[in-house]
C-alpha positions as CSV (number, residue, x, y, z in Angstrom):
1,M,-6.0,-0.9,29.1
2,D,-2.6,-1.2,27.5
3,E,-1.9,-4.6,29.1
4,I,-5.3,-5.8,28.0
5,I,-4.5,-4.9,24.5
6,R,-1.0,-6.3,24.5
7,V,-2.4,-9.7,25.6
8,A,-5.1,-9.6,22.8
9,N,-2.8,-8.5,20.1
10,Q,0.7,-7.3,20.8
11,Y,0.8,-4.9,17.7
12,Y,-2.8,-3.6,17.9
13,I,-3.3,-0.2,16.3
14,L,-5.1,2.0,18.7
15,A,-8.0,4.0,17.3
16,A,-8.2,7.1,19.5
17,S,-9.9,8.9,16.6
18,A,-11.3,7.6,13.3
19,L,-9.4,8.6,10.2
20,A,-12.8,8.7,8.4
21,N,-13.9,11.6,10.7
22,T,-10.7,13.6,10.1
23,P,-10.0,14.0,6.3
24,T,-6.3,14.2,5.8
25,R,-3.9,15.1,3.1
26,V,-1.0,12.6,2.4
27,L,2.3,13.1,0.7
28,K,5.2,10.7,0.3
29,D,8.7,10.8,-1.2
30,G,11.3,8.1,-0.6
31,E,11.7,7.3,3.1
32,T,9.6,10.4,4.1
33,F,5.8,10.7,4.4
34,A,3.5,13.4,5.8
35,I,0.0,13.5,7.0
36,F,-1.7,17.0,7.3
37,D,-5.1,18.2,7.9
38,R,-7.0,19.8,5.1
39,S,-5.5,23.3,6.1
40,G,-2.1,21.9,5.7
41,D,-1.5,21.9,9.4
42,V,0.0,19.2,11.5
43,Q,-2.2,19.2,14.6
44,S,-0.8,18.0,17.9
45,L,-4.0,17.1,19.7
46,G,-6.6,14.5,18.9
47,F,-5.0,13.6,15.5
48,N,-2.2,11.3,16.5
49,Q,-1.5,10.1,13.0
50,H,-0.6,13.7,11.9
51,G,3.1,14.6,11.3
52,I,6.1,14.4,9.1
53,F,7.8,11.0,9.4
54,H,11.1,9.9,8.2
55,E,12.6,6.3,8.5
56,G,10.0,5.3,11.1
57,T,10.3,8.4,13.3
58,R,8.1,11.5,13.5
59,Y,10.2,14.5,13.0
60,L,7.5,17.0,13.1
61,S,4.5,16.6,15.5
62,R,3.0,20.1,15.2
63,M,3.0,22.9,12.6
64,E,-0.1,25.1,12.9
65,L,-0.7,28.4,11.0
66,Y,-2.5,31.2,12.9
67,T,-3.3,34.7,11.8
68,G,-3.6,37.7,14.1
69,Q,-7.3,37.0,14.3
70,G,-7.0,33.3,15.0
71,K,-7.1,30.2,12.8
72,P,-7.6,31.1,9.1
73,L,-10.8,29.9,7.4
74,L,-10.4,27.0,4.9
75,L,-11.5,27.7,1.4
76,S,-10.2,24.7,-0.5
77,S,-7.6,21.9,-0.3
78,V,-6.3,19.4,-2.7
79,V,-3.3,17.2,-3.3
80,K,-2.5,17.7,-7.0
81,G,-3.5,14.9,-9.3
82,D,0.1,13.5,-9.6
83,N,0.5,13.6,-5.8
84,S,3.3,16.0,-6.2
85,N,2.2,18.7,-3.8
86,L,-0.5,19.9,-1.5
87,V,-2.2,23.2,-2.3
88,V,-4.5,25.0,0.2
89,D,-6.5,28.2,0.0
90,L,-7.3,30.0,3.2
91,T,-8.6,33.5,4.2
92,N,-8.8,35.5,7.4
93,P,-11.9,35.2,9.7
94,D,-14.0,38.1,10.7
95,F,-12.3,40.1,13.4
96,C,-14.6,41.9,15.8
97,Q,-13.7,44.4,18.5
98,N,-16.1,46.3,20.7
99,G,-19.1,44.9,18.7
100,K,-17.7,46.2,15.5
101,V,-16.2,44.2,12.6
102,E,-12.7,45.7,12.4
103,L,-11.4,43.3,9.7
104,P,-14.0,41.5,7.6
105,R,-13.4,38.0,6.4
106,N,-11.9,37.5,2.9
107,S,-9.8,40.6,3.3
108,Y,-6.6,38.8,2.4
109,H,-5.9,35.4,0.9
110,L,-3.4,32.7,2.1
111,F,-2.1,30.2,-0.4
112,R,-0.1,27.3,1.0
113,S,1.8,24.9,-1.2
114,K,4.0,22.1,0.2
115,F,5.6,19.0,-1.0
116,L,8.3,16.5,0.1
117,W,11.6,15.9,-1.5
118,N,15.0,14.4,-0.6
119,G,14.1,13.9,3.1
120,G,12.5,17.3,3.7
121,C,9.3,19.3,3.5
122,Y,9.2,22.5,1.3
123,E,6.4,25.1,1.8
124,Q,5.5,28.4,0.5
125,I,2.8,30.7,2.1
126,R,1.7,33.4,-0.3
127,V,-0.2,36.2,1.3
128,K,-2.2,38.8,-0.8
129,N,-4.0,41.8,0.5
130,Y,-7.3,42.3,-1.4
131,R,-8.3,45.6,0.4
132,L,-7.6,49.0,-1.1
133,E,-5.9,50.2,2.0
134,K,-2.6,49.1,3.5
135,A,-2.9,46.1,5.9
136,K,-0.7,44.6,8.6
137,V,-0.9,40.8,8.4
138,T,0.4,38.8,11.4
139,L,1.1,35.2,10.8
140,E,2.2,32.8,13.5
141,L,3.6,29.2,13.0
142,R,3.6,27.0,16.1
143,F,5.8,23.9,15.8
144,D,7.2,21.0,17.7
145,A,8.9,17.7,17.2
146,D,8.3,14.7,19.5
147,F,10.5,12.3,17.7
148,T,8.2,9.4,18.5
149,D,8.6,6.0,16.9
150,I,5.8,5.0,14.5
151,F,4.9,2.2,16.9
152,E,4.4,4.7,19.7
153,V,2.1,6.6,17.3
154,R,0.3,3.4,16.8
155,G,-0.3,3.0,20.5
156,M,2.6,1.0,22.0
157,K,4.0,2.3,25.4
158,R,7.7,2.3,26.1
159,P,9.2,2.1,29.6
160,R,11.6,4.9,28.7
161,R,12.7,7.1,25.8
162,G,15.8,8.9,24.8
163,E,16.7,12.5,25.7
164,R,15.4,15.7,24.0
165,L,18.5,17.7,23.0
166,P,18.7,21.5,23.5
167,S,17.1,23.4,20.8
168,V,19.2,25.7,18.7
169,V,17.6,29.0,17.6
170,E,19.3,31.2,15.0
171,D,18.1,34.2,13.1
172,D,16.6,32.3,10.2
173,G,16.0,28.9,11.6
174,V,15.5,26.4,14.4
175,T,17.1,22.9,15.1
176,L,15.1,20.6,17.3
177,G,17.0,17.5,18.4
178,Y,16.5,14.1,20.1
179,K,19.1,11.4,21.0
180,G,17.6,8.0,21.0
181,L,18.3,5.0,23.1
182,D,19.9,3.6,20.0
183,A,22.5,6.4,20.2
184,I,21.3,8.0,17.0
185,E,20.8,11.7,17.0
186,R,17.7,12.8,15.1
187,R,17.2,16.5,14.2
188,T,14.6,18.6,12.6
189,R,16.0,21.7,10.9
190,I,13.5,24.3,10.1
191,L,14.5,27.4,8.0
192,F,12.4,30.4,7.3
193,S,12.8,33.1,4.5
194,P,12.5,35.9,5.1
195,R,13.5,35.8,8.7
196,P,10.8,35.9,11.2
197,C,10.3,39.0,13.4
198,R,10.2,36.8,16.4
199,L,11.5,33.2,16.6
200,T,11.7,30.7,19.4
201,D,12.0,27.0,19.6
202,Q,8.2,26.7,19.2
203,V,7.0,29.8,17.4
204,A,7.8,31.8,14.3
205,V,6.1,35.2,13.9
206,F,5.9,37.2,10.7
207,E,4.6,40.7,10.4
208,L,3.7,41.7,6.8
209,H,2.9,45.2,5.8
210,L,1.0,45.0,2.5
211,D,-0.3,47.8,0.4
212,G,-3.6,47.3,-1.4
213,N,-3.3,44.2,-3.8
214,Q,0.2,43.6,-2.6
215,E,1.5,40.1,-2.3
216,E,4.4,38.6,-0.2
217,T,5.7,35.0,0.1
218,I,7.2,33.2,3.0
219,F,9.3,30.1,2.5
220,I,9.8,27.3,4.9
221,T,12.2,24.4,4.6
222,L,12.1,21.4,7.0
223,V,14.7,18.8,6.8
224,C,14.9,15.5,8.7
225,I,18.5,14.7,9.7
226,A,19.7,11.5,11.3
227,D,23.3,11.4,12.7
228,D,25.7,12.7,10.1
229,Q,23.3,12.9,7.2
230,R,23.6,16.3,5.5
231,P,20.7,16.9,3.1
232,A,21.0,19.8,0.8
233,L,19.4,22.9,2.4
234,N,20.3,25.5,-0.3
235,V,17.8,24.3,-2.9
236,P,15.1,26.9,-3.3
237,F,11.4,26.0,-3.3
238,E,10.8,26.2,-7.0
239,G,14.0,24.3,-7.8
240,A,13.1,21.5,-5.5
241,L,9.6,21.3,-6.7
242,S,10.8,21.1,-10.3
243,R,13.2,18.3,-9.5
244,S,10.5,16.4,-7.6
245,Q,8.0,16.8,-10.4
246,E,10.5,15.8,-13.1
247,A,11.3,12.6,-11.2
248,R,7.5,11.7,-11.1
249,K,7.1,12.5,-14.8
250,G,10.0,10.3,-15.7
251,L,8.6,7.4,-13.7
252,K,5.0,7.9,-15.1
253,S,6.3,7.8,-18.7
254,R,7.3,4.2,-18.0
255,L,3.8,3.1,-17.1
256,C,1.2,2.1,-19.7
257,D,-1.6,4.7,-19.9
258,I,-5.3,3.6,-19.4
259,Y,-8.3,5.8,-20.4
260,S,-11.9,5.0,-20.9
261,S,-15.4,6.3,-21.8
262,N,-16.3,6.4,-18.1
263,E,-15.0,9.5,-16.2
264,Q,-15.6,7.9,-12.7
265,F,-13.5,4.9,-13.8
266,N,-10.8,7.2,-15.1
267,E,-10.7,9.0,-11.8
268,W,-10.2,5.6,-10.1
269,V,-7.4,4.7,-12.5
270,N,-5.8,8.1,-12.4
271,T,-5.8,8.2,-8.5
272,A,-4.4,4.6,-8.4
273,T,-1.6,5.6,-10.9
274,A,-0.7,8.7,-9.0
275,D,-0.7,6.7,-5.7
276,L,1.4,4.0,-7.3
277,L,4.0,6.6,-8.2
278,M,3.9,8.1,-4.7
279,I,4.4,4.8,-2.8
280,L,7.2,3.6,-5.1
281,T,10.6,4.0,-3.4
282,Q,13.9,3.8,-5.3
283,T,16.2,1.4,-3.6
284,P,19.8,0.3,-4.5
285,D,18.1,-2.7,-6.1
286,G,15.3,-1.0,-7.9
287,L,11.7,0.3,-7.3
288,F,9.9,-1.1,-4.4
289,P,6.2,-0.2,-3.5
290,Y,6.1,0.7,0.3
291,A,3.1,-1.0,1.8
292,G,0.9,1.8,3.2
293,I,0.5,5.2,4.9
294,P,0.7,5.8,7.8
295,W,1.3,2.6,9.6
296,F,3.2,0.5,7.0
297,S,5.3,3.0,4.9
298,T,8.1,0.6,4.6
299,V,9.2,-2.7,2.9
300,F,6.8,-5.6,3.3
301,G,7.7,-8.7,1.3
302,R,4.2,-10.1,0.8
303,D,2.7,-6.7,0.0
304,G,5.5,-5.7,-2.4
305,I,5.2,-9.1,-4.3
306,I,1.4,-9.0,-4.6
307,T,1.4,-5.3,-5.7
308,A,4.0,-6.3,-8.3
309,L,1.8,-9.1,-9.5
310,Q,-1.2,-6.8,-9.8
311,C,0.8,-4.2,-11.7
312,L,3.0,-6.4,-13.7
313,W,1.3,-5.5,-17.1
314,V,1.3,-1.8,-16.2
315,L,4.9,-1.4,-14.8
316,P,7.0,-4.6,-15.1
317,E,10.0,-2.7,-13.9
318,M,8.5,-2.7,-10.4
319,A,8.6,-6.5,-10.2
320,R,12.3,-6.5,-11.1
321,G,13.0,-4.2,-8.2
322,V,10.9,-6.2,-5.8
323,L,12.6,-9.5,-6.8
324,R,16.2,-8.1,-6.6
325,F,15.5,-6.4,-3.2
326,L,14.1,-9.4,-1.6
327,A,16.6,-11.8,-3.1
328,A,19.4,-9.6,-1.6
329,R,17.8,-9.9,1.9
330,Q,16.8,-13.5,1.9
331,A,17.5,-15.2,5.1
332,R,20.6,-17.3,5.0
333,E,20.7,-18.7,8.6
334,L,18.5,-19.6,11.6
335,E,17.7,-16.6,13.7
336,P,14.7,-17.6,15.9
337,Q,14.3,-14.1,17.3
338,R,13.6,-12.9,13.8
339,D,11.6,-16.0,12.7
340,A,14.3,-16.4,10.0
341,E,15.3,-19.7,8.4
342,P,17.6,-20.2,5.4
343,G,15.8,-19.5,2.1
344,K,12.9,-17.5,3.8
345,I,11.9,-14.2,2.2
346,L,11.7,-11.1,4.2
347,H,8.3,-10.1,5.8
348,E,9.1,-6.6,7.1
349,L,11.9,-4.1,7.3
350,R,12.0,-1.2,9.8
351,R,14.5,1.6,10.6
352,G,13.0,3.3,13.6
353,E,14.5,3.5,17.2
354,M,12.3,0.7,18.5
355,A,13.3,-1.6,15.7
356,N,17.0,-0.7,16.2
357,L,16.7,-1.6,19.9
358,G,14.8,-4.8,19.4
359,E,11.8,-3.5,21.3
360,I,9.9,-4.7,18.3
361,P,11.2,-7.6,16.1
362,F,10.7,-5.9,12.8
363,G,14.1,-4.4,12.2
364,R,14.5,-7.3,9.7
365,Y,11.7,-9.8,10.3
366,Y,10.9,-13.0,8.4
367,G,7.6,-14.1,10.1
368,T,5.6,-14.7,6.9
369,V,4.8,-18.1,5.6
370,D,3.6,-17.0,2.1
371,A,6.2,-14.4,0.9
372,T,8.6,-17.3,0.0
373,P,6.4,-19.1,-2.5
374,L,5.0,-15.7,-3.7
375,F,8.6,-14.7,-4.5
376,V,9.0,-17.6,-6.8
377,M,5.5,-17.1,-8.3
378,L,6.5,-13.4,-9.1
379,A,9.8,-14.6,-10.7
380,G,7.9,-16.8,-13.1
381,A,5.4,-14.2,-13.9
382,Y,8.0,-11.6,-14.4
383,Y,9.9,-13.7,-16.9
384,E,6.7,-14.6,-18.7
385,S,5.9,-10.9,-19.2
386,T,9.3,-9.5,-20.0
387,G,11.6,-12.4,-21.1
388,D,14.3,-10.9,-18.8
389,L,16.4,-14.0,-18.3
390,E,19.3,-11.9,-17.1
391,T,17.4,-11.0,-13.9
392,I,16.2,-14.6,-13.4
393,E,19.8,-15.7,-13.7
394,E,20.8,-13.0,-11.1
395,I,18.2,-14.3,-8.6
396,W,18.4,-18.0,-9.5
397,E,20.3,-19.0,-6.3
398,A,17.5,-17.2,-4.3
399,I,14.8,-19.1,-6.2
400,E,16.6,-22.4,-5.3
401,L,16.9,-21.4,-1.7
402,A,13.2,-20.5,-1.5
403,L,12.3,-23.8,-3.0
404,K,14.4,-25.6,-0.5
405,W,12.8,-23.6,2.3
406,I,9.4,-24.8,1.1
407,D,10.5,-28.4,1.2
408,T,12.2,-28.3,4.5
409,Y,11.4,-25.6,7.1
410,G,8.1,-24.8,5.4
411,D,7.0,-28.4,5.6
412,R,7.6,-28.9,9.3
413,D,6.1,-32.4,9.6
414,G,6.8,-33.7,6.1
415,D,3.1,-34.1,5.3
416,G,3.5,-32.3,2.0
417,F,1.8,-29.1,3.3
418,V,3.5,-25.8,4.2
419,E,2.7,-24.7,7.8
420,Y,3.8,-21.9,10.1
421,G,4.4,-21.4,13.7
422,R,6.4,-18.6,15.2
423,Q,9.8,-19.1,16.7
424,S,10.1,-15.6,18.2
425,E,8.2,-14.9,21.4
426,T,7.5,-11.3,20.2
427,G,6.8,-12.2,16.6
428,L,3.5,-12.6,14.8
429,V,1.2,-15.3,16.0
430,Q,-0.5,-15.7,12.6
431,Q,1.9,-15.5,9.7
432,A,-0.4,-15.6,6.5
433,W,-1.9,-12.5,5.0
434,K,-4.6,-12.4,7.6
435,D,-2.2,-11.9,10.5
436,S,-4.6,-10.8,13.2
437,D,-4.3,-13.1,16.3
438,D,-7.9,-14.2,16.0
439,S,-8.0,-14.8,12.2
440,V,-7.7,-18.6,12.2
441,F,-10.4,-20.4,14.0
442,H,-12.8,-23.4,13.9
443,A,-16.5,-23.5,13.1
444,D,-17.3,-23.1,16.9
445,G,-15.1,-20.0,17.2
446,R,-12.3,-21.7,18.9
447,L,-8.9,-20.4,17.8
448,A,-6.8,-22.9,15.9
449,N,-3.5,-24.2,17.5
450,G,-0.4,-24.3,15.4
451,P,1.5,-25.3,13.4
452,I,-1.1,-24.1,10.8
453,A,-1.4,-24.9,7.1
454,M,-3.5,-22.2,5.4
455,C,-5.4,-23.2,2.2
456,E,-4.1,-20.3,0.1
457,V,-0.5,-21.0,1.1
458,Q,-0.8,-24.4,-0.5
459,G,-2.0,-22.7,-3.6
460,Y,0.9,-20.4,-3.6
461,V,3.3,-23.3,-3.2
462,Y,1.6,-25.1,-6.1
463,A,2.0,-22.0,-8.4
464,A,5.5,-21.5,-7.2
465,R,6.5,-25.0,-8.2
466,M,4.8,-24.6,-11.6
467,A,6.6,-21.3,-12.2
468,A,10.0,-22.6,-11.1
469,S,9.4,-25.7,-13.4
470,K,9.0,-23.4,-16.4
471,L,12.0,-21.3,-15.4
472,A,14.2,-24.5,-14.9
473,E,13.2,-25.6,-18.4
474,V,14.2,-22.3,-19.8
475,R,17.6,-22.7,-18.1
476,G,18.0,-26.2,-19.5
477,L,17.5,-27.9,-16.2
478,D,15.2,-30.6,-17.4
479,S,15.3,-33.0,-14.5
480,L,14.6,-30.2,-12.0
481,A,11.8,-29.0,-14.1
482,A,10.2,-32.5,-14.2
483,K,10.7,-32.9,-10.4
484,L,9.0,-29.5,-9.7
485,G,6.1,-30.5,-12.0
486,R,5.6,-33.7,-10.2
487,Q,5.7,-32.1,-6.8
488,A,3.1,-29.6,-7.9
489,K,0.8,-32.3,-9.2
490,D,1.2,-34.3,-6.0
491,L,0.3,-31.2,-3.9
492,Q,-2.7,-30.6,-5.9
493,E,-4.1,-34.0,-5.3
494,A,-3.3,-33.9,-1.7
495,F,-4.9,-30.5,-1.3
496,E,-8.1,-31.6,-2.9
497,Q,-8.4,-34.5,-0.4
498,A,-7.4,-32.7,2.7
499,F,-9.0,-29.1,2.2
500,W,-12.2,-29.7,0.3
501,S,-15.4,-29.5,2.3
502,E,-18.6,-30.7,0.5
503,E,-20.7,-29.3,3.4
504,L,-19.2,-25.8,2.9
505,G,-19.1,-25.9,-0.9
506,T,-15.6,-24.5,-0.7
507,Y,-12.2,-25.2,0.8
508,V,-11.6,-25.1,4.5
509,L,-9.6,-22.1,5.8
510,A,-6.7,-24.1,7.2
511,L,-5.6,-27.4,9.0
512,D,-4.5,-26.9,12.6
513,G,-1.6,-28.4,14.4
514,N,-3.6,-31.7,14.8
515,K,-4.5,-31.7,11.1
516,Q,-8.1,-30.8,11.9
517,P,-9.8,-28.7,9.4
518,C,-11.0,-25.2,10.2
519,R,-14.5,-25.6,8.6
520,V,-15.3,-21.9,8.0
521,R,-16.2,-20.0,4.9
522,T,-13.7,-17.4,4.1
523,S,-12.3,-15.4,1.1
524,N,-9.0,-17.5,1.3
525,P,-10.1,-20.1,-1.2
526,G,-10.4,-17.4,-3.7
527,H,-6.6,-17.0,-3.7
528,C,-6.6,-20.8,-4.5
529,L,-8.5,-20.0,-7.7
530,F,-5.9,-17.3,-8.4
531,T,-3.1,-19.8,-8.2
532,G,-4.7,-22.6,-10.3
533,I,-4.5,-25.3,-7.6
534,V,-8.3,-25.7,-7.7
535,S,-9.7,-28.5,-9.9
536,E,-11.9,-27.4,-12.9
537,E,-15.0,-29.2,-11.5
538,R,-14.8,-27.5,-8.1
539,A,-13.9,-23.9,-9.3
540,R,-17.5,-22.9,-10.1
541,R,-18.6,-24.3,-6.7
542,V,-16.0,-22.1,-4.9
543,A,-17.1,-19.1,-7.0
544,E,-20.8,-19.7,-6.1
545,T,-20.0,-19.8,-2.5
546,L,-17.9,-16.7,-2.6
547,L,-20.7,-14.8,-4.5
548,G,-23.3,-15.8,-2.0
549,P,-24.9,-13.0,0.0
550,D,-23.1,-14.1,3.2
551,S,-19.7,-13.6,1.5
552,F,-20.2,-10.9,-1.2
553,S,-21.2,-7.6,0.4
554,G,-22.1,-6.0,-2.9
555,W,-18.8,-4.1,-2.8
556,G,-16.4,-6.9,-2.5
557,F,-15.7,-10.2,-0.6
558,R,-15.9,-10.4,3.1
559,T,-12.9,-12.0,4.6
560,V,-15.1,-14.2,6.7
561,S,-18.7,-15.2,5.8
562,S,-21.5,-13.6,7.8
563,K,-22.6,-17.1,8.7
564,E,-19.5,-17.8,10.7
565,Q,-19.1,-17.5,14.5
566,R,-16.4,-14.9,14.6
567,Y,-17.9,-12.8,11.8
568,N,-17.7,-9.1,12.6
569,P,-18.0,-6.6,9.7
570,M,-15.9,-4.1,11.6
571,S,-13.0,-6.5,12.3
572,Y,-9.6,-6.3,10.7
573,H,-9.8,-9.7,9.1
574,N,-13.0,-11.5,10.2
575,G,-15.6,-9.9,8.0
576,S,-14.2,-6.7,6.5
577,V,-13.6,-6.3,2.7
578,W,-10.0,-5.8,1.4
579,P,-9.8,-4.5,-2.2
580,H,-6.6,-6.6,-2.9
581,D,-8.2,-9.8,-1.7
582,T,-11.3,-9.1,-3.9
583,A,-9.1,-8.3,-6.9
584,L,-7.1,-11.6,-6.5
585,I,-10.4,-13.5,-6.4
586,A,-11.6,-11.7,-9.7
587,Q,-8.4,-12.8,-11.4
588,G,-9.0,-16.3,-10.0
589,F,-12.5,-16.3,-11.6
590,A,-11.0,-15.2,-14.9
591,R,-8.5,-18.1,-14.7
592,Y,-11.4,-20.5,-14.8
593,G,-13.4,-18.7,-17.5
594,L,-15.9,-17.1,-15.1
595,K,-15.9,-13.8,-16.8
596,E,-19.4,-12.6,-15.7
597,E,-18.3,-13.2,-12.2
598,S,-15.2,-11.0,-12.7
599,L,-17.3,-8.3,-14.2
600,K,-19.5,-8.3,-11.0
601,V,-16.4,-7.8,-8.9
602,L,-15.2,-5.0,-11.1
603,T,-18.5,-3.2,-10.8
604,G,-18.6,-3.6,-7.0
605,L,-15.1,-2.1,-6.5
606,M,-15.8,0.6,-9.0
607,D,-18.9,1.6,-7.2
608,A,-17.1,1.5,-3.9
609,S,-14.4,3.9,-5.3
610,V,-17.0,6.5,-6.3
611,F,-17.8,7.0,-2.6
612,M,-14.2,7.3,-1.4
613,D,-12.2,10.5,-0.9
614,L,-10.2,11.1,-4.1
615,H,-11.6,7.8,-5.5
616,R,-8.9,6.1,-3.4
617,L,-9.7,2.6,-2.2
618,P,-8.3,2.2,1.3
619,E,-6.6,-0.8,2.8
620,L,-10.0,-2.2,3.8
621,F,-13.4,-1.1,4.7
622,C,-16.2,-2.7,6.8
623,G,-18.1,-5.7,5.5
624,F,-21.7,-4.4,6.0
625,K,-24.2,-5.3,3.3
626,R,-24.5,-2.8,0.6
627,R,-27.4,-0.5,1.2
628,P,-29.2,1.5,-1.5
629,G,-28.0,5.1,-1.9
630,E,-25.1,4.6,0.7
631,G,-21.4,4.0,0.3
632,P,-19.2,1.5,2.1
633,T,-18.7,1.9,5.8
634,L,-15.0,3.0,6.4
635,Y,-12.7,1.2,8.8
636,P,-11.3,3.5,11.5
637,V,-7.6,3.0,11.1
638,A,-7.2,1.8,7.5
639,C,-4.1,2.9,5.6
640,S,-4.8,5.1,2.6
641,P,-3.2,4.8,0.2
642,Q,-2.2,1.1,0.6
643,A,-0.1,-0.5,-2.1
644,W,-2.1,-3.6,-2.9
645,A,-5.4,-1.6,-2.6
646,V,-3.9,0.7,-5.3
647,G,-3.1,-2.3,-7.5
648,A,-6.6,-3.7,-7.2
649,V,-8.0,-1.7,-10.2
650,F,-5.2,-2.9,-12.5
651,M,-5.7,-6.6,-11.6
652,V,-9.5,-6.6,-11.8
653,L,-9.3,-4.9,-15.2
654,Q,-6.8,-7.4,-16.4
655,A,-9.1,-10.2,-15.2
656,C,-12.1,-8.9,-17.2
657,L,-10.0,-8.4,-20.3
658,G,-8.3,-11.8,-19.9
659,L,-5.0,-10.0,-20.6
660,S,-1.8,-11.8,-20.4
661,L,1.7,-10.9,-21.7
662,D,3.9,-13.7,-23.2
663,Q,7.2,-12.3,-24.1
664,P,8.9,-15.6,-25.0
665,E,6.3,-16.0,-27.8
666,G,6.2,-12.3,-28.6
667,R,2.5,-11.8,-28.0
668,I,-0.2,-10.1,-26.1
669,V,-3.2,-12.3,-25.3
670,F,-6.8,-11.5,-24.6
671,D,-8.7,-14.5,-23.4
672,H,-12.5,-14.0,-23.9
673,P,-12.2,-10.2,-23.0
674,R,-15.3,-8.4,-21.5
675,L,-16.1,-4.9,-20.5
676,P,-18.9,-3.9,-18.0
677,P,-21.9,-2.0,-19.3
678,F,-20.7,1.3,-17.8
679,I,-17.5,1.2,-20.0
680,E,-18.2,1.5,-23.8
681,W,-14.6,1.7,-24.8
682,I,-11.1,1.8,-23.3
683,R,-7.7,2.8,-24.6
684,I,-4.5,1.3,-23.4
685,N,-1.3,3.0,-24.6
686,G,2.3,1.9,-24.2
687,L,1.5,-1.7,-23.3
688,R,5.0,-3.2,-23.2
689,V,6.1,-6.8,-23.8
690,G,9.9,-6.8,-23.4
691,S,11.2,-4.1,-25.7
692,A,8.1,-4.1,-27.9
693,S,4.9,-2.2,-27.2
694,M,1.4,-1.4,-28.5
695,D,-1.3,1.1,-28.3
696,L,-4.8,-0.5,-28.3
697,S,-8.4,0.5,-28.6
698,L,-11.0,-1.8,-27.1
699,R,-14.8,-1.3,-27.6
700,R,-17.5,-3.3,-25.8
701,E,-19.8,-5.1,-28.3
702,R,-22.9,-7.2,-27.4
703,D,-21.2,-10.2,-25.9
704,D,-17.7,-9.4,-26.8
705,V,-14.9,-6.8,-27.1
706,G,-13.5,-5.6,-30.3
707,I,-9.8,-4.7,-30.3
708,I,-7.8,-2.5,-32.7
709,I,-4.1,-2.1,-32.8
710,E,-3.5,1.7,-33.1
711,R,0.2,1.5,-32.8
712,R,2.8,-1.3,-32.8
713,E,6.5,-1.0,-32.1
714,G,8.7,-4.0,-32.3
715,D,8.0,-7.7,-33.1
716,L,4.8,-8.2,-31.2
717,E,1.5,-9.9,-32.2
718,M,-1.9,-9.7,-30.5
719,V,-4.1,-12.9,-30.0
720,V,-7.7,-12.7,-29.1
721,I,-9.4,-15.9,-27.9
722,K,-13.1,-15.9,-28.2
């Protein structure tokens, strides 16, 4: 089975159990994330994604709580609204002996609270006896650490692993260890307070003697340690929780605040805001949104850039961090084993054992064709929104190198289009955003041979040149600005000739290695609308095709039309619905004045969010047709939260409002703003443009939106185009 899978797709994610069937609770802080069941346990059997992970390795593979009567009964479970901590209410089950109920259920209450901070997991278990008589409460924690690499958890098999180190058991704690084949010693340190009455390297037992209505608390601190790292172990639970929450509050204060008349929309926005704060990771270069939990909780160039674009009007500071981080790690030389070429922007960065050993190529991997033009696009959009010329100056060399890569390594055959084809034997076959091995094909279902020129990539290149032209002009480089403008116009003309299909009513997916078009209807041309490469006369045709029943499921856009040979609504890229893809298309509609179409997209995604756990849109869901009274069909191994799914709500709202920030001109622009019927009014507080900001009230009118400035700080004007 494993060999079959590796031939079909080397980095296939096995679905031994569906995440949809096993509701989980997710926490993340920095390089650490955790997946628990609803009881707050890490289960070792049947739920392979459970655990506490740090820098690509699972440091805890089991942590289950038992009472003397067995597993406690779940009463409630929730991750607090700001994603700061998980709280769980449990009670004892009925305990029968000799046909008699010796201990009735609900005799005592167990309250668990846990959170991540500074490379560790902090937990308190509070036990209260609600009986009048004295009670003996026995709690048992069963734990283990398998130190598996995240790619092993995903399903990859390794010919050999490192060695498990001897466990160290002390009075108040246990240290579990593993020495990897990369020579790094990874350790899980678990401390208990008070000391357990019995402690081994797999079990901690507590016996509590509680008077009536008496309460006691057990504290557990787990820390992930690699080599000589020495995280602080002496910070008490409350102190660590306070520091963690203060950090989140400080970051949240830098986001603009969005509130509307519709509570379900507010829930969607609030969840997205909390998830954005959770996935953001502070790096030496600034904030970077890690791509998704569990499989992609690390740096992805493309994902980070698109998330920054989606959230640019909400948190411009994130875009600065993404730009600086990627500029600092831009490829500077040819490294075929990494698919790296001078000027190319990073695709993926991993820190686990398999990455360190080169068993997977993703330690620092550059196999993406679109991150490089997207990087330049983001630089232009960031300057437009913030006027931060200092950062543009800092990364200007990286922008120039990216443009050079587009002209040279990107355009392999000199035909004016950017193509891809992997250099690494273990790298990704497909290197656009739809990177499944079977995602690029012809009308008859044949897979396309490379090098492959994707339609949306040409749009990204067009937008990158337009953005760089404006930046060059700002920097006084008039000849370069003019050259880039001409290149963009030439590409636009060539694109129209080579990629348009009158028969399909849209642009073809790609050109294969023989310059033969892949004549299939996909969502990819919607990205072309987003970039502005599409001619005005063809924009509506593209929109009509995308909104046809074969492409628009009712919730969002299918990645591949249901008319096509390889359509499968349960596939990863050939018929599923991705919220970020749908949101980019909505922004593309708005760019060409198709506001009613954008409103339809907002409505579809909003309705989908209502059916999702916590109103959290996942990475993707299945592309089945919307059925009355039913929600979207979930995809079995989708990441949730996923960065660019989180950002979808902000981009689709921006599209409907026609909102853009123009710091050089000192203005906020609303271009033909619209609100859907289910939102009467919306309030946006702390909308920043450079150092200035506004609070705005927007109210839906018959065919318009009325906007009132509630507060203005700094030199800033508002322009409404009707």
